[in-house]
N, C-alpha and C positions, 0 to 999 in steps of 0.2 A: 225496123222490123226485119232487115237481114242481120243483123251485129247480134239480135237476142237469139236469131235461129241459129246461127254458128256457135254462140255461148253455150247455147244446149245440149247442140251436137257436140259440140268438145267434151261437155258434162259428163253424157252420157258414155262418150268413149274410153275416159276417162276410170269412170266407175265400172267399166265393161272387165278393163283389164286389171284394175285394184282386186276385184272379186276373182280371180282364179290364181290357183298356186301351181308353178311347175313340179312333176313329179315324173319318175322315173324308173329303172330297174330292170334287172332279169324276168323275162317272162317264159312261158311253153307254150308252143303253138297247139291249142286244142283243134280248131279244124277251121278248112278255108272253105270261102264261100264265091262265084263267080255270079254274077246278076246280069243276063244280057242287057242289052237296050231295049227299050218298045219300040217296035216298029213304027215307022213316022206316019202310015196311015192307018193304023188301027189306035183305039183310045189304050190309056194305060191301065191294064187291068191290076196286077198285082202291085200292091203300094210300095214296095221295093225300088219298080223300075223306075228308071230315071230316062233322060234322051241319050244317056251316053253310059256305056258299060263300066263294072263297078267291081273290082276283085279284092274282096276282104277276108283279112283274116282273126280268128278270135283267139285272144291270147288270155293267160292266166298269170297273172303278176304273182311271181315267187314270193315276198314280204308279206304281201296282207290276202291273199287268194283274190282280188279280184278280178271280177272279166273285163276285158277291154276289147271292142272292135279297131280293127286296124285298116285304115284302107292304104294297099299297096299298088305298086306299078305292076303291069302283067310280069316283066322278067322275076321279078320278086317272089311271086306267088307261084311261080312256075318251079322256082327253086325250093321254097318252103314245103314241109311235110309233118304231120302233127307228131308232136312227141320233140321237135328242134327247138333248142332255147334260143331265144334273142332276146336284144336289148329296145326295151321300148320308153318312149320319152309323153307325156301327155299332161295337157291343162286339166285341172279340175275345180268346178267351182267351191269356192269357201264355204258357201252356206247350203247349196243344195247338193254338193256332193256330184254332180254332172260333170262326165267328163267333155270337154268342149272341142278338143284336138288331140290325135294322136299320131304318132310315126314311130317308124323303126328308127333307130339309130345306125 
């Protein structure tokens, strides 16, 4: 039973990585967003709030004008401003076009 579960888990893992294309290129920063952490003693009211703070940058790829949200570190977030040119790398699903992960180079 454990062996069959392990085989299924490996198959799912392989298919997940096989269904993504790595892409990247130059992009322009459109806007920055800071999402504070939800207070621990209160229920989460905004669907974007998590238990940790988030620093996000919305960029537009120059090649295809696709908009991509990139999570960045606070130090990077402070340095960036709208209009800055950055290099972005992201994984895109082959079948749905969904962006699975993104980062600044």
